Structure formats: C-alpha cells, structure tokens
C-alpha positions in Angstrom: 50.7 176.2 -37.7 52.9 176.8 -34.7 49.8 177.3 -32.4 48.3 173.7 -33.5 51.8 172.1 -33.0 52.5 173.6 -29.5 49.1 172.7 -28.3 49.7 169.2 -29.3 52.7 169.1 -27.2 51.1 170.8 -24.3 48.4 168.7 -24.2 50.6 165.6 -24.5 52.9 166.9 -21.7 49.9 167.5 -19.4 48.8 164.0 -20.1 52.2 162.3 -19.5 53.4 164.4 -16.3 50.0 165.3 -14.8 46.4 164.2 -14.3 44.2 166.7 -15.1 40.4 166.8 -14.2 38.1 169.1 -15.7 34.8 169.3 -14.2 31.6 170.9 -15.6 32.8 171.0 -19.4 29.0 171.6 -20.3 29.4 175.2 -19.1 32.0 176.2 -21.9 30.2 178.3 -24.7 30.0 176.2 -27.9 30.1 179.4 -30.1 30.7 182.9 -29.9 33.4 184.8 -27.9 33.9 184.7 -24.1 36.0 185.8 -21.3 37.7 182.8 -19.4 38.7 184.2 -15.6 40.5 181.9 -13.2 42.5 181.9 -10.2 46.4 181.9 -10.6 48.5 179.3 -8.6 51.3 178.4 -10.7 53.4 178.6 -14.0 51.4 175.8 -15.6 48.0 177.7 -15.3 49.1 179.5 -18.5 48.8 176.1 -20.5 45.6 174.8 -19.0 43.0 176.5 -21.4 44.6 174.7 -24.2 43.8 171.7 -22.5 40.2 172.6 -21.0 38.8 173.2 -24.5 39.3 172.7 -28.1 39.6 176.3 -29.0 42.7 177.3 -30.9 42.2 181.3 -30.6 42.8 182.0 -26.9 44.7 185.4 -25.9 46.3 185.1 -22.6 47.2 188.2 -20.4 50.8 187.6 -19.2 52.7 189.8 -16.8 55.3 192.1 -18.5 58.3 190.7 -16.8 57.9 187.5 -18.8 58.4 189.5 -22.0 62.2 189.5 -21.5 62.4 185.6 -21.0 63.6 184.4 -24.3 61.9 180.9 -23.8 58.5 182.4 -22.7 58.7 185.0 -25.4 59.2 182.2 -28.0 56.3 180.4 -26.7 54.3 183.5 -26.2 54.3 184.4 -29.9 52.7 181.1 -30.6 50.2 180.8 -27.9 49.0 184.6 -28.5 50.3 186.0 -25.2 49.7 189.8 -24.6 52.0 191.2 -22.1 50.4 193.6 -19.6 51.8 196.2 -17.0 50.2 194.5 -13.7 51.1 197.4 -11.6 49.9 200.4 -13.8 47.2 201.3 -16.4 48.2 199.6 -19.7 46.3 201.5 -22.5 48.6 199.7 -25.1 47.6 196.3 -23.8 44.0 197.0 -23.5 44.0 198.1 -27.2 45.6 195.0 -28.4 43.1 192.9 -26.5 40.1 195.0 -27.7 41.5 194.5 -31.3 41.9 190.7 -30.9 38.6 190.1 -29.3 36.9 192.2 -32.2 38.6 189.2 -34.5 36.8 186.6 -32.4 39.5 185.4 -30.0 38.8 184.3 -26.5 40.5 186.2 -23.7 42.0 184.4 -20.7 42.5 186.7 -17.5 43.7 185.9 -13.9 42.2 188.8 -11.9 45.0 188.5 -9.1 47.5 189.9 -11.6 50.1 187.3 -10.3 50.6 183.9 -9.1 49.6 183.5 -5.5 52.6 182.8 -3.1 50.3 181.3 -0.6 48.5 178.9 -2.4 45.0 180.9 -1.8 43.0 183.4 -3.5 44.5 186.8 -3.6 42.7 190.3 -3.9 41.5 190.7 -7.3 42.5 193.9 -9.3 39.7 196.2 -10.7 41.6 196.5 -14.2 40.3 192.9 -15.2 36.7 193.9 -14.2 37.2 196.8 -16.1 38.3 195.1 -19.3 35.5 192.5 -18.9 32.7 195.0 -18.5 34.3 197.0 -21.4 34.3 193.9 -23.7 30.4 193.1 -22.7 31.2 189.4 -23.1 30.0 186.4 -21.2 32.6 185.4 -18.3 33.3 181.7 -17.4 34.7 181.4 -14.2 37.2 178.5 -13.6 38.8 177.5 -10.1 42.1 175.6 -10.2 43.5 173.6 -8.0 46.8 171.5 -7.7 49.1 173.8 -9.6 50.6 175.6 -6.6 54.3 176.0 -7.7 55.9 174.5 -4.7 53.6 171.4 -4.4 53.5 171.0 -8.2 57.1 171.2 -9.0 57.9 169.0 -5.7 55.6 166.4 -7.1 57.5 166.1 -10.0 60.9 166.0 -8.6 59.4 163.0 -6.5 58.5 161.3 -9.9 55.0 161.7 -9.0 52.2 162.9 -11.4 50.5 166.0 -9.8 46.7 165.9 -9.7 45.0 169.2 -11.4 41.4 170.0 -10.9 39.9 172.7 -13.1 36.1 173.4 -12.0 34.1 175.5 -14.6 31.0 177.3 -13.2 28.1 178.9 -15.2 28.8 181.9 -17.5 27.6 185.2 -16.2 27.8 189.0 -17.6 28.7 192.5 -16.1 26.1 195.3 -16.6 28.0 197.9 -18.7 29.7 200.6 -16.6 27.9 203.8 -15.5 29.4 206.9 -16.1 29.3 208.1 -12.5 30.7 206.1 -9.4 32.9 203.8 -11.5 35.5 203.2 -8.7 32.8 201.6 -6.5 31.1 199.5 -9.2 34.3 198.3 -10.4 35.1 197.2 -7.0 31.8 195.5 -6.9 32.5 193.8 -10.3 35.9 192.6 -9.1 34.3 191.2 -6.2 31.8 189.4 -8.3 34.3 187.8 -10.4 36.5 186.7 -7.6 33.7 185.2 -5.6 32.5 183.1 -8.6 36.0 181.7 -8.7 36.2 181.4 -5.0 32.7 179.3 -5.1 34.7 177.0 -7.4 37.6 176.3 -5.1 37.7 174.1 -1.8 37.3 176.1 1.2 40.9 176.0 2.1 41.9 177.8 -1.1 39.4 180.9 -1.0 41.8 183.1 0.7 41.0 186.7 1.3 37.2 185.7 -0.1 36.5 183.1 2.3 34.2 185.1 4.5 32.9 187.7 1.7 29.3 188.0 1.9 28.7 187.7 -1.9 30.6 184.3 -1.7 28.0 183.1 0.9 25.0 184.0 -1.4 26.6 182.0 -4.2 27.3 179.0 -2.2 23.7 179.3 -0.7 22.2 179.8 -4.3 23.8 176.6 -5.7 27.6 176.9 -6.6 27.4 180.4 -8.2 24.4 179.4 -10.4 22.6 182.7 -10.4 23.0 185.5 -12.8 24.6 188.7 -11.7 22.4 191.6 -10.5 23.5 195.2 -9.3 23.8 195.2 -5.4 20.4 197.2 -5.2 18.5 194.5 -7.4 19.4 191.5 -5.3 16.8 189.9 -3.0 14.1 192.2 -4.6 
C-alpha cells in the first residue's frame, strides 16, 4: 500500500514540477523480469523508474551512505531500496537482489555507482556487469538527460520546470560468465552496458565513452539496435 501511495505522489510531483519526456516506451518488456540500466546525473533519477513504466515491483540499488538519512531510509522502505557498498564487494546486497529477482521483481541499476559531478558519463563499475550476467536477464538501457543536480535544482529555484528526457533502447542480454578470464570479460560486459547507455545520450553527455570503439559500432548500426556478441564473434 505504501508503494502505491508513494508512486502516486512521485508521479504527481514530477508532473507538477518537471516536464518529463520518455522516448521509445515500446522497448519496455510487457512481461517477465528484466534489468533497467541507466546513467546517474542527479537525485531525482531514483524516482524516474516509477514514472517510466507502470510496474510496481522495482528494486533500486542505492549507495550505502543514504541508509543513514532518515528521510531516504523511510522512502526506501516503501520504494524497495537495497543499500549497497559502492567501493567494496557487497555479498549481502547481491544475495538480497538475487532473492528479490527470483520473486519476480525488476532491478534498477546505475553502473557508474554514483552521481556524476561533471554532468557526463563516468566509468562503469564491473560489479554491475557481474550482477547482470549472474541474473541472466534482458537489460533495458536508458539514457537520462536534464537531471544534473546543479542545473535541475537551479531551474527549480528560478521557478522553472526542468525538462527531463529519458531515452530507452532495445533490450539486450549478456552471455553467462566463463570460468576463466573473468576480469577481461567483465570489463567487456561493463563497456557494453555503458556504451549502450551512451548511445542513447546527446554527444556532449557521453563522457569517458565518447570515443569508445564499441560506441561507434553501436551508433553506426542504428542507435544500439544490434544484439550483444562476444568480441571474437563481431563482424564474422
């Protein structure tokens, strides 16, 4: 019940205070479990999944520092937050996520692990790729623009409604992790996720992935529309 009430107020506040445009809604899976992966620009990002789709079973990974914030912790109980250590392997959080996913819930991840302080993509962390590969579920990439904290809250202070754009891409899957060479494969998987997100962002937001070869392949193929293939299988 709390989730339904909170979701209602989130959608209401977003409508009143911002202008949100969601592009390519047709890519959202209509049934079954999946992982939603996006970039992370500002505080409001945590509430956008409840505006993007009509699902009520999202699980959001949130940095452990917010667990000590009483307001965030209260919200988190209603919005299914799972607090995770961003800098060290967090077995407890991984087990909690795996348990919730088995129950049919939908995982929301931000591979950068923290909000961007520069307004562009940061380097993705391999832990998210590991979790996505471990789950073996389709990944729905999302590129978010207009939520960078200084610009977002600056507009609100000027009594202007910030414009937020969420661009969704085709779902894709990561092959199971091999027993050998995991570090190299995890890096490749991380780059794949981040480049899929980068392809959905304006060029000035692509940050450290702006010149990545994989991003160029995705853009040339048509906005990240091709399925993921191991490096050795590309252009076969």
